[in-house]
TORVEX-563013 format. One record per residue (C-alpha): residue number from 1; residue in three letters; z, y, x. Coordinates in nm, 2 decimals, padded with zeros to 4 digits. Layout:
TORVEX-563013
   pos   code        Z        Y        X
   NUM    ala        Z        Y        X
...
***
This chain:
TORVEX-563013
   pos   code        Z        Y        X
     1    met    15.97   -01.22   -08.94
     2    val    15.93   -01.03   -08.64
     3    val    15.95   -01.11   -08.29
     4    asp    16.02   -00.89   -08.00
     5    asp    16.00   -01.01   -07.60
     6    leu    16.23   -00.83   -07.40
     7    arg    16.19   -00.89   -06.99
     8    ala    16.44   -00.72   -06.76
     9    gly    16.42   -00.92   -06.41
    10    glu    16.49   -01.25   -06.44
    11    his    16.61   -01.22   -06.78
    12    arg    16.37   -01.28   -07.08
    13    phe    16.49   -01.23   -07.45
    14    thr    16.32   -01.31   -07.76
    15    leu    16.43   -01.11   -08.04
    16    thr    16.37   -01.21   -08.40
    17    ala    16.49   -01.06   -08.76
    18    pro    16.34   -01.05   -09.13
    19    arg    16.09   -00.79   -09.12
    20    gln    16.22   -00.50   -09.28
    21    pro    16.06   -00.36   -09.59
    22    thr    16.01    00.02   -09.44
    23    arg    15.71    00.20   -09.32
    24    his    15.95    00.43   -09.16
    25    thr    16.00    00.31   -08.80
    26    his    15.93    00.60   -08.60
    27    gly    16.15    00.60   -08.31
    28    thr    16.21    00.21   -08.29
    29    gly    16.18    00.16   -07.90
    30    cys    16.35    00.44   -07.79
    31    thr    16.63    00.33   -08.03
    32    leu    16.64   -00.02   -07.87
    33    ser    16.60    00.11   -07.53
    34    ala    16.89    00.35   -07.56
    35    ala    17.13    00.11   -07.73
    36    ile    17.10   -00.10   -07.49
    37    thr    17.14    00.17   -07.22
    38    ala    17.47    00.24   -07.42
    39    gln    17.61   -00.11   -07.44
    40    leu    17.58   -00.15   -07.07
    41    ala    17.74    00.20   -07.04
    42    arg    18.01    00.03   -07.21
    43    gly    18.05   -00.24   -07.01
    44    gln    17.85   -00.53   -07.16
    45    pro    17.68   -00.77   -06.97
    46    leu    17.30   -00.74   -07.02
    47    pro    17.28   -01.07   -07.34
    48    asp    17.54   -00.89   -07.50
    49    ala    17.38   -00.55   -07.45
    50    val    17.06   -00.67   -07.61
    51    arg    17.18   -00.87   -07.87
    52    leu    17.44   -00.58   -07.98
    53    ala    17.15   -00.32   -07.97
    54    his    16.92   -00.54   -08.16
    55    ala    17.18   -00.57   -08.44
    56    tyr    17.19   -00.15   -08.43
    57    leu    16.81   -00.12   -08.44
    58    gln    16.81   -00.36   -08.75
    59    ala    17.05   -00.15   -08.94
    60    ala    16.90    00.18   -08.88
    61    leu    16.62    00.02   -09.01
    62    arg    16.77   -00.11   -09.32
    63    his    16.88    00.27   -09.36
    64    ala    16.62    00.49   -09.28
    65    pro    16.61    00.76   -09.51
    66    gly    16.28    00.75   -09.68
    67    leu    16.16    01.13   -09.50
    68    gly    15.79    01.26   -09.46
    69    ala    15.49    01.08   -09.59
    70    gly    15.44    00.89   -09.29
    71    his    15.65    00.65   -09.02
    72    gly    15.95    00.84   -09.10
    73    pro    16.30    00.86   -08.88
    74    leu    16.52    00.57   -08.88
    75    gly    16.89    00.56   -09.05
    76    his    17.09    00.59   -08.70
    77    ala    17.40    00.77   -08.86
    78    arg    17.44    00.48   -09.15
    79    ala    17.37    00.23   -08.87
    80    ala    17.67    00.40   -08.63
    81    gln    17.87    00.40   -08.92
    82    gly    17.84    00.02   -08.98
    83    his    17.81   -00.10   -08.60
    84    ala    18.15   -00.07   -08.52
    85    his    18.27   -00.42   -08.65
    86    leu    17.99   -00.57   -08.47
    87    ser    18.12   -00.80   -08.18
    88    ala    17.94   -00.95   -07.92
    89    ser    17.97   -01.29   -08.01
    90    ala    17.76   -01.19   -08.31
    91    gly    17.46   -01.38   -08.30
    92    his    17.15   -01.16   -08.38
    93    gly    16.85   -01.36   -08.34
    94    leu    16.88   -01.38   -07.96
    95    thr    16.75   -01.66   -07.82
***
């Protein structure tokens, strides 16, 4: 289990997810922040934007292509393909 703590002004979000069996984690922080920003730009309220972005990040980790010998990149393309079905009401470890 991994736990991320996000604080934005008066809001605090604790994000939990199973640990993904990959060493390809390069860019996770940038991916999460960009995905939150994208959801906010689409008009999502902050709690929903965080929930959806976290779900996208988890998908990107699961679909990492396994490039390189070190901490390789995430699987953004495959995560984006599977992200379209997510709704703001889906529970993804946000408390």
